[in-house]
N, C-alpha and C positions, 0 to 999 in steps of 0.2 A: 766200641765198634774196631773189629779186627783190621788188620792193614790188608789192602787190596791189589791186586795186579791189574795195572791199566793196562787195557787194549783200546785203540782207537777203532771206531767203527769204518770199516770201509763206505765210501761215498762215491755215486755216481751222480755228479751235479746234474748233469744233462737230463738224466730220467727224472730226478727229482723236480728240474724245472719244468718238464712237460707235464709232470702229474699237478702241479700246482697252477698251470694256467687255467684259466676260465673256459668253461665250455660255452660253444657258440651255440646260439639259439635261433632257428631260422625265423624269419619276420616275412609275413605276406604284406609288402608295402601296398599293394593295392587296396587293401582292407585297413591299414593302420600306418599312420605316420604320426610323429609325436607333435607335429605343428598342425595337425589337421584338427578341425573345430569339433568339440565334444557334442554328441547328440544328447540333447536333454528332453526329458519327459516330464512334462507338467500336467498335474491333475487338478482341475479347478472343479468346485462343487457349486451347483446352482443354487442360487437363493430361492427358498420358497417352495422347493420340492417336497414331495409327501413323503414321510418317513417309510423307509423301507423300500421306496421306489428303486427300482433298477437302473432308471434313467438319470437318476440323481447325480452322476459325474460323467464326466467326460475328459478324454486323454489327447494329448495332441503333441507331436513330436516336431521339433525344427532343428536345424544345424546352427542356428545361431549360438553363440558362445554365451555361458551365462554371465549376466552384467557383473561387473567388478564393484564391490560395495565400496570402495574409495573413489571410483570414476563418477559414481551417481552423485557426489558432492559437486561436480563441474556442471551438470545440468540442474542444479538447484533442487533435487529431490532428496536430500538428506533429510534425516528426522526434523533438524530444528528449522528448515526451510519450510517444509510440509506443514508443520505445525503453525509458522507464520502465516503460510498462504490460507491456512483453514479459519484461523482466527480473525484475517483481515478481509475475507471474503464478505463477511456479514456487512460490515460497515462500508465495503468498497463504493458501494453506489451512492450512499450518502455524502460521502467525503472528498467525491472526484472534483467538485466544482473548488471547494476551498482547499484542495491539496495543489490545483492547478495555479490558483492565486498564489498560494505560498510558495510555489517554484518561481512563478513570476517574479515576485518580489525579490527572492534570493537572487535570481538572476541579474536583476537590476542593481542589486547592492554589489554584487561581484564585479559589476562591469564599473561601477563607481568606484571600487575599492583600485587605487591606483599605486599603492605600495605594495611590492610583493619580496619572495625571497632574495631577488636578484639585486633588491636595493642594499647598499652598503650602510648597515646602521651605525648612529652616532658612537655607539659603545665600542665598536671596532676601531675608532680613532682616538679613543681617550687615552690608552697607553702609549700610543706614538707621540701624542703631544705632549703627555707629562714627561716623557724621557727625552724629548726633543728641546722643548724650551724650559732651560734649566738657569740657574744664578748661583753666584759664590756672594752676592750680595746680601746683606742683612735686611729682613723684611719687619715688618710692624703689621699688628692687628689690633683693632680695638674691639673689646668683649664687652657686651651690655652687663651692667651690674645694677639693674634696676630694681627699685623697692618692689618687695612682696608683702606691703602692709595691706592689710584689709580695709575695705571702706565699707561699713554698714550704712545701708540707706535709713534717712530720718524717717520717723513714723509716718508724717505727714504728706510724703512725696509719693508721687504715682510709681509704682514697681517698674512700668515699663520706660519712663523717661529716665529715672534712677539708673537703670540698667545700661541705657545707652550713654548717658552721662559718665558712668564708671568706666565703659570700655573706651571712651574717648580719653578720659583722662589717664588709663593706662597707657594708651599710644603716646601720649604727650610725654607721659614719663619715660619711654623709651627715647625718644628724641631728645627729650631736655635734661634728663636724668643723669645719674652719675654713670660715668663709663671707665674702663681702664684701659689703658693702651700697653701692649706688649711690645716692647724693641728688642732690636739685635737677634731674630728668630733667624735661624738657618732654614734652607729650604724645606727640610725634613721636619723640622721643629713646626713650620707654619702648617704643612700637610696634617701633622697631629693634632694642631689646634683646630683646625677646620673639621676633622673627624672628631673631635669631642665634642664641637657645636652640632653635628650631625646626631651623635647619640644623644646630646642633651636635649634637642627637638624631639626625638621619638620618646624619651623618657617623660618628657613634659606633656605630651601628647597622650601617652598611655595613662598618666596621672590625672587627666580632665582638664590640664592646665591649656587650653587651647590659646588664650591669648599671650601667655609667654612663648608658646610656639610659635606664633606669628611675630613675635618681637624677635626671635632669634633669627628667623628668615629676613626680615627686614633689615637688622643689622648686618647679615652676611652681604645681602643685596647691595648695601651701601659701600662694601669692600672692592666692588667692580667700579667704583669711580675714582679708585686710587691707582695712578699709573708712574708712582714713585720710583719702581724697579720694573722698567717697562719690558725688560727681556723675559719676566717671569708671568707677563700678563696672561696669555693664553693658557698657561698650566693653572694660573688663579681662576681663570674663566671656567675650567673644567672641574676644578674642586667645589667652587660655591655654586655652581648649576646642578652639582649632585644633592646638594642640599634643597635647593628649588624643587628638583624632580620628587625628592622625599616627600616634601610639603605638599606638593600637588596630588601625589598619590593617598595621602593620608586624609585630605580634604574629601576626594572625590570619593575613595572606600567609605566614608564616615556618612556621606549623604546618600550613597548607595544602599548601605545598612539599614538607612532611616525607611527606605523604599521597599525593603525587603520584608516586611511583616504585613499581612501573615505568608506571603509567598515571594520567593526569589523574584527579583526584577530581571526581565531578560535583557540580553547583550545588545538587542535591537530595540531597545525601550523608545517610547515616544514621550512628549511631554505630558499625554494624558495619562500615561502610567504613573506620574510622580505624585506623591499626596503633597498636603498642604503643608505639614510640619516640614518635610524635605526641601520645598521650594522656598519656606522661609528662611531655613537655616543657611540655604545656598545663597540668598539672596543678602542675607546678614553677614556672608563673609566679603562678598562683593562691597557691601558699605564699608566693612572695615578697611579694605584695601583701598577704597576712594578716598578715605581719609588720610592716608599717607600724605605727608607734606611734599616730600622730594620726590622729584620726577623718576629717577632711575629704579629706586626701590618699588615705588608704585607700579613702574612698568613691568620689572621681572616678576613680582609677586602674582601680579595679576595673569601674565602669560602662565605662570605655573599652575593657575587653577583654571585656565581656559575650558578645560574639557568640561568643567562643571556647567558651563551654560547650557548644555543639553537637557538639565534638568528644569531650566526656567522658559526657555522658547525654542522653538526648530531653529530661527535663523540666528540665534545669539551668536553662534561662534562666527558665521560669515559677516555679521555687522561689527564684531568686536576687532576682529584681525585687522581691518582698514584703518581704524580709529588707532590701535597701537601702532601700527606702523608709521602714521602720522606723529604719533608721539616721540618715536626715537629722533626724528627731525631738531628736537629741542635739545638734542644732546651735544655738547660742543667738539669733545674730543672725537676725533675720526677714528681712533682706534676702539674707542669703547662704544661707539655708534655701531662699528661694524660688527662686533660681536653681539649686541644686543640683537641686531637684524639676525645674524645668526641663529641666536636662540629662540627668536620668533618663528624663522622659518623651520626649525627643528619641531618647535611644538606644533607648528601648523600641519607639517607633515605627519603627525602623528594623529591629531583628532580630525582633520579635513583636508586630505591629502589631494582632493579633487579642484580644491581651490587655487589654481594656476596664477590667477591675478596678482593674489598676494605676494606669491614669490617674484613675480616679474617686479611689482612696484617696489619691493624691498631692495632687488637689484640694481633697479636704475636711480633709486635715491643713494645707493653705495656708489654708485659710479658718480654722481653730482659731489661727492664728497672728496673725490681725488685730488681735485684742486688745492684743499685744505693741506693733504700730505705733504706737498712742496712749498706750504705757507711759512711765514717767518715764525709763527708760534709753535709749530712743529719743529722746527729747525734748531729754534732756542731751547726747547727741551730736550732734543737729542744732543746738542753740545753739553747741555748741565749734566746729563747721564752718560756723557762720553759714548754714544750709540751711533756707530756709521749709519748711513741712510740705507745699503744694502740691507743691513742686519734688521732694520727697523720695518722694511718692507716684507719680510719674511716673517714677520709677527701678524700680516694679515692673513697670510695663507690658509689657515685653518678655517678660518671664516668664510673667506672668498669661496673656498673651494666648496664648502657645505653648502653654500647657497646656491653655486652654480651646480653643485651635485642635484640638489633638489629640482632646479630648473630643467636640467639636462635629461632627467629620468623620464625615459619612454618619450622623450621629445622626438618630434620629426627632425630629418635631415636637414630641411632650409633654415631651422632655428641656428645651428652652428654658423652657416652662412651670415647670418643676421648678426650674431655675435662677433664674427671676424669683422664685418663692417664697424660695428661699433668701437672694436679696438683700434681700428685706423683712424676712425674720427677721433679717439682719443690719443692720436699719435703712436700708436701701437704701445700703448701701455703695457711694459713687461710684467709686471704684478696679474695683470687682468688676462694678459694672452696666455700665461702658465696656468692660470686657474682652469681657462677655457679648455685646454689641450689635456688638462686630468679629468675635467668633469664629463666630457662629451665620450660617446661609445668610441673605441679605438677604430673603428671600421671607417667611422666619419672623418676621425682625423687623418688615417692612413690615406684616404682618397684625395687630402687637400695636403698632402705633407710638403710638396714643393711651395705651395702659398705661404704655409706657414713657416718655411724656412727663409722666403722673402720678406715675410714681418717680423721674425727675428733679427735680420740682418739690420732692419730699419730701427731697431729699439735702442734706448739710449743704455749704453754700456754701465754707466756709473750708479743708475739706480737700482738695476736688478741684474746680475750676472748672466751674460748669454749662455753660458755651460749650464745653468740651471733650466733654461728653457729647452736647451736640447735635450737635456735628460728627460723631461716632461714628453718630448717629442719621441724620443728614444723607448720610453716605456710603451706608449701607444703602437709603436710598430713593431715591439715585441709581440704584441698580442694579434696585429692585424697587418696584411699585406699590402704596400702601395702598389701602383701600377709597375709592372715589371720594367718597362722603359725607363722610368725615373730613379730604380733603386740605386743604380752606381754614382748616379749624380747626388742624390740624398746622403749617401756615405760619406762622399768626398768633402761634400760642404759641412756636412757635421764634424768631420774629423779635422779640417781646417780650424774650427773653432776648438775642439777639444784639446787638440796637442798644444795649443797655446797657453793652456791654463798653467801657471806657475804653481799655484799650491797642489802636492802630490794628493792629499786627501780630497780636494774638490776634483781633482785629475780623475783620480780613480774612481770615485762615485759615479762619475758622469762616463767614464769608457766603460766601465762595467755594464752599465745599461745597454750600451751599443753592440757589445760583443755578442748578443743573441741575434739580433738583426744580421750582424755579420755572418755569423755561421748559417742562418736560416737560408741566405740567398747568395752566397758567395762560395768560393773553393778555398782551399788550403792556402793559396797564394795570398788572398787578401786577409786571411785569419791571422798566417803567419806576420805579416806586416804589422797588424795590428798587436800582436804578441811582443813583436820586436818595441814598438813604440812605448808599450806599458814598462818593459824592462828598462828603457831610457829614463823614464821618469820616475820610477820607483826604486831604482839602485842606488842614486845618490843619497849618501847621509843615511843609508839603510831605510828609506822612507817605509819600505814594505813591510817592517814590523808593526806599523801601526794600521795596516791596511788588509791581514790576514782574511777578516770575513769577505771582503770584496773579492780578493784573488782567488779564495776558494769558489765562489759563485762564479766567475771566469771560467775556472777548470769544469764545473758542473756544466755550465751552458755550452762548453766545447764538446764534452761527452755525450750529452744530449743530442746533437747532431752528427757528431763524427764517431761512427761505429766500425768502419775500416781502420783497424789500428795500424795497417802498414802505412796508409795515408796519415793518419794523426802523428806518427813516429818519424815520418818523413819530413815533417815541418822543423825545419832548423831552430827554432825558437822554443819548441814547447819544452824541451828537457831545460834549457836554461830557464825558462818562466818556471819550473818546477824548483828550480834551485834557489829561489827566492824564499820559500818556505823554510826558513831556519831554525824555527821553534819545533823541537821534535815531537810534541803532541800533535801540532797542527800537519807536520811534514807526513806524520804516518796516517792520519786521517785522510789527506789527499791520496795518497797513494791506495789505500783501502776503498777508496771511491772509484779510482780507476781499475782497480782489480775487479771488483764488482762488476763493472760495466763490461770489461774484457771477458770475463767469465760468462756473462750474460748473453753476449752476443758474438762470441768467438766460436761458433759452432762446428767450422771444419779445423782439421788437423793443420798446423802450420810448422815450416821449418825455416821462413822467412828470418834471415839474419837481423834485419832492422826491428822487427818484432823482440825476437829472443834478446838480444842485447838490452832492448830499453826495458823489457819486462823483467830480465834479471836485475837490473840496476834498481828497479822500482821494488820488487821482491826484497831483494838484498837490504833497502832502506827499513823495510818493515820488520826484518829478521834481527836487523841490527839494534832496532830500539827495544828488545826483550832484554830484562836484566833480571836481577834476583826479585825486585819486587814488583814484576809484572804478574798480573792475577791469572789464575789457569784459565778462565774464560777468556781472556783476551789473547793468551799463546793459542787456546783453540782455534778462535776466529780467524788468527793471522795466518796458521797452518792451514786451514781450510781454503784460505784465499789461493796461498802458494800452491798447494795441491789442485787446484783447479787449474792453475798455469802449467804445471808440470803434466797434468792429463792430455793437453791439447799440442803438446810437442811432440811431433813425429819425422823422422828423417826417412821415412820410407823403407828402401832395402838397405839404406846404408847404416846397417845395425853398429858398426864401429863408431860411426859419429853419434849415434844415439848413446850408446855407452858412455863416450867420451861428455856428452851432456850431463848424464846422470854423475859421473866422477866430479865435474865442476859443481854442480847442485850439492852434491853432498858436503864438500868443502864450503860451500856458501850458507847452507841453510844446517848446520851442524847443530845448532841450538834447539831446534824445534823438533821433536821425536815424531810426531806424527809425519813429517814430511820425510824423514829418513826411511821410515815403514813404507811410506808409499814408493819411494826410491827404489828400494828392496823388490817391493812388489813388481814395479816397472821393469826392473833388470830381470827378474824370473820370467815374465810374460815375453820379454825379448830373446830371452834365451829359448823358450818353447817355439816363438815365432820363426827364429832362426832354424832350428832343426825341421820345421814344418817347410819352410820356402827353399831351404837348401839341400834337402833331403836327396841323396844318391849323387850329388855333385860337391867338389871340394870338400870331403869329408874331412880331412886334415885340419884344413882352414876352419870349418865348422866346428870341430872338436876343440881346437885352441880357442875360439870364440866363446863357446860356451864354459870352457874350464875358466875364461877370463869371467866372465858373469858369476860364475861359482866363486870364484876369490874376491869379488866385489861384495858380494853377500856374507861371506865369512868375515872379510874384515869390518863390515858395516854393523852386523848383528850385536856383537858384544860393545857397542857404543851405546845401547838401548838402555834405559835405565828401568824400564817395564820387565819383570820377570817372565811373563806369559807372552809378552811380544816377542822375546827372545827365544822362548821354546818353540813357538808358533811357526815362526820365521824360518829357526834350524830345521823344522820337519818339512815345511815347503821348500825350500832350497834343497833339502835332500830328495826329495819326490821329483824336483824339476831336474837335479843331477842325474837320477836313476832313469828318468824318460830320456834323456840325451845321452845314456851309456856310459856316464862319469862315475863309475863306480868308486875310485878311490875319494872323490870329491863327497858322495853321498855318504860314505862311511865317515868322512870325518865329521860332516854335517850331525849325523846320527850320534857318534861319541860324544861330541860338543853337548848336544841336547841332553844326554844321560849326565855329562859333568855338571851340568847346571842344575837338575833336578834338586840336588840336596840344598840349593840357595832358596827352594821357595819357602817364603814364610808361612806361617799358619794363618795369617790373616792378611789381607789387602783391601786398598781402598776403592770402592766402585762409586763413583758419582758422589764423591765426598764422604761416603760411609764405610766403615769398616765391615768386611764381610770375610767369612772363613774362605780359605783358599781352596779347601778341600774337594769340592765340586769341580772347581776349574782344573784341578789337578788330575782328577780322574779322568775327565773328558778327555784333556791331553794324552794320558797315558794309552786310554783305548784306541785313540787315533795312532799313537805310535805303535801299539802292537800290530795294528791292520796293516801297517806299512811295511812290518818287518817279515810279513808273508813272502814279499818278492826280493827282500833282501838276501843276496848270498852270502853266504859264509866267509870271511877273510882268510886265505890258505895259512896263516901264520897265527891265527888266534884261537883257534879250535873251533869244536862244532857248538853251533848258538851262543856264540860268546856274546851278542848283543842281546839276546833274550836273557841270557844270566847275569849281564850287568846291570840291565834295567829291574831286573827281580832282587839282585843284590842291593841296588840304590833302594828299592821300596821295603827291602827287610830292615836297613840300617836308618831310614827317615824316621824322624820324630813325628809320629801322628798325634793328633789330639786324643785326649782320654776319652775312654768309652768310644772308640771310633772303629768301624769295621772296614774302614778305607783300604787298609792293607790286604784284608781277606779276599775283598771285591776285586783287587787287581789281581790277587792268584786265581779267583773264578774266571776272569775275563781273560787269563791267559792260557787257559785249558783251551779252549776253541781254537786258538792259535796253532797251540802244539799238535791237535788233533788234524788241524788242517795242513801242517806241515807233512805229518805220517802220511798223506795220501799220495796216490802215484801221479796224479794229477792235480795242480793246484786249481783253486777257485776262480783265481785270476793270476794274470802275468803282465810283464811288461814287454814289449815287444823288441826283440833283438838284446833282452836282458837274460842271462841264464840264472834262472834261481837255484834253490836248493834242490828242487824236483830234478833238474838235470845234473846238478852237480853230483848227487848221491845216488840218484835213480833207485830208490826204495832200498838201499844199503841196510843190512839188518844191524848193523853197529849204530846207524844214524838213528834207525827206528828206536834201538834199545836206549839210546841217550834220551830221545824224546819220553819213552815211557817211563823211565825212571825220575825224569823231572817232572812228569806228571804225578808220579807217586808221592814225590816230595810234597809236591803243593796241596795234594789232596789230603796227606798227613796233617800238614800245618792247618788245613782249614778245619778237618774235625777235631783236632786240639782246640783251636779256637770254639767252636760250637760247644764243646764240652764244658768249656769255662763259662758259657753265657746260661746259667739256670739259677741265678740266685734270686731275681724278682721280677715283676712282671715286664718292666722295659726290657731288660735282657731277655725274657722270653719271645718277645715281639721280634728283637732283633735276629734271635736264634732261628724263628720261624721264617723269616725272610731270606736268610742265608742259605739254610737247609733248601728251602724250595728253589733258590737261585742255581745250587749246586745240582739238585735233582733236575733241573730242566738242561744244565749242561750235560750230566750224564746220559739223559734221554736223546739228547741230539747228537752227541758226539761220542760217547762210550759203546763198546761192543758189549750189550746186555746178554749176550749167549754166555758170556763168562759168569758163571754163578755167583761169584763174590762180588763181581761189579753189580750184578743185578740184585742182589741182596742189600749190597749198599744203598742202591736206589730206592728200594721199598724202606729201607730204614728211614732214610732221609725224607722220604714221604709222610711217613707215620710221625717223624719229629716236625716237620713243618705244621703239623695239624694237631700235634700233642696239646696244646695250649688253647686251642681255637682261635688263634690270631689270622689264619690264613684265610682269604677271602674267598667264600664258598662257590661264588659264581667262576673266579679264575680255576679253581679246582675243578669244577664241573666242565668247563671248555678244555683244560687240560687232558682230562680222562676221556673225552669224545676225540680228542686228537689223535691220543695214543690209540684207541680203538680203530680208528679208521687208518692209522699206519699199521696197525697188526693184520690188515685185509691184505696188504701188498706183500707179494712173493718173498721180497727180499728182507721185510720185517715182520715175518710172522711169528717171531720168537716173542714178538711184545705181548702176544695173546696172554702167554703165562704170567708176564709182569703185571699185566692189568688188572687180572683177577685177584690179586694181591694187594692192590691199592684200594682203600677204602676210604669214604668220605666221614668224618667225624662231625657230628653236629655241635654246635657253641652250646655251651653250659651257662 
């Protein structure tokens, strides 16, 4: 291809814009509107019409919109509903009466069902009990090591009687046979041993060793009579009853399976649905359990399979529960008896929740044992185990709380009044009072808060600490509101007791509960007083270090109710309270929680110095936690929170104060790059806003301020580690400087960007993965070229010095092997140079004299442009010649040739024969190997033909005749 002489085509941008506008089409809105209902013609064929009859069809028109196929599902006309309706209509009449009966029965069952999802299950309390009741004492456990010997029946003995005799002997072997006692077990070892027993139970059951499984359950039940390490008893109860629950499920499922042949047993089965074999097996289990000699294991094991009474009689459960309740009266230890009652109430709620009388009977029996708690036997036991009475009383809490929860569930409000009277009868027993407040609905307790406070005052302090009672009351008041006239009195009475608690841990546990009540109903004055009291109690001996969870909860509750941060930060004790978070990780989490609430609720811009100073302190705390080991995700999270704060800071028209804030923020958050990027954006926006507001007034002062903004960006950008962040911000800052007529600053930004380009690596990390930087670099260069159109040449650096500097950088840059990026930059530069040769530029910046004004179409300037274009085209053609070795190179050659052809067509003067011939050659080269998209080629030809019809581009008609489409081979 011979060298060509470049000439840019003259452009009339306004005329081209007019030609490209869509033609307006008149619309008669009286007849048509896009929202007007569509006329639908529905043709219906009559059934039974004679063949060929002219009246066999009729047409009807309506203005009703056609039905939506999706909306038909809402009225039950979807295909599945129609099918169900069709199939069900046949048997509708015959099944109507039975369906009504079924619905009535289900309704009655639903009414009888007393336990719903609002009832807190035992499983939710299990973890709390295990973590709360622990011990460092050594524990012991008796493991059954019974004989596995087989006993063959004698030939002359009845099979049935021998079977019964053998099973009774096996049970005797359990209670009298060999046993092994494991001593000196830690709490974890004890739990592991119990879990081993649970697994042994399942294995014995699965291997059809049912008697062995029963032996394991009996042995475990016996452990509940041991109170040698009394502090651990509630946790032991949880572990052992897990085994009992497993045994109960296995027995029930076994009998259920026996009833499921030939068809499964329904959930609501009756005794009549159970076959004789299943009944005999079930009765056999109850006989085995009845033969257990000791009271406690017999009671627990029968309670575990209580549900199996459904297989025997309709009233079996109702008759058995009172009998088991009476059996518990024979247990001498009040703690053991309390947990036995709790277990029976739990099973009762699972199998017969409607039997409330049994729950009440257990509770009243429990009240009757309270005098034993203060008896000599218990006192001697506590002295022997070195357990204080308050600690001993807390051991009853899980059992009493559960029994009262069962009683109070959906109970009427008068029942609470009755319970309060019983508490008074027992001398305001603190243990019972505490459980009553926790069991009944918070609304009921809150309405009687003043009465409860009076009862708490009358309680004996030595038996059960009053601060625990106030803690339980506070939990109810956090969920429900007491009468408004009593709220201040309630807070004062409660805090009189709380502030006297000496133990920092006990104090903060109770005070943290009452913070929510204070925040809900009072102002910052009362909250500030509470915070001051907490600081006073938790600061000595650095007690706050052991109470970080409670202190964090206090902050969360305050943030829940105080969203006006000017009020929040005006509390004198709020920031000193934050200073108690000395542990770095906890302090940062607290600051993050404050920032999250601030960003969510601070919707208005602010310049409040109280807010700004406090938030800067909090943000600085988060920033200073960043070190070399901080994960990128954590840095990103912290940066987003700080950026959220920066975005709501506004000093209005006090632009200098805004810039001063950004300078301070830059120094404060220098280690978080996203924050620095946001600050640069903020300063650039500030410069644009200043120019808009101050246009025409104080021009010198405005220009000085804009230059100060540019200096801020120029100083900050180099500190960024991300190469593309630097490039993009240099370009953005240059554009802002140009818009504000700061030409020297814009020039400095652009030269700095060109100077950074050689540092761009060939690959960069994007979301943790290495990717080629080529596409990012090309995008930036294209944006850079678009900006250069409005940048005037510097009088001391010659014509097009920035364009030449950029192209020289591209020439010297080390591109990837087999890359066409350099040539694509050259192709992208041709439209810029063509636009620079026009008398009027495509776009300009107000009050900025671009090269169109400086040179005014000077022939020397145009000559420089043409020479540069010819040089670029020459290098592009040289590159195209080198791309002809293989199929992949041919594809690249085709794409580049077509791109250059498009540039010549849009910007070159094709009246020039050489340039026109070059365009034809490029077209042919792009189609030479059949790699050019046919559809794109067709659209391009159509566009050229359309342009050839315009007067100023009629010469394209000759060119288009020489452009031929080549089919792919």
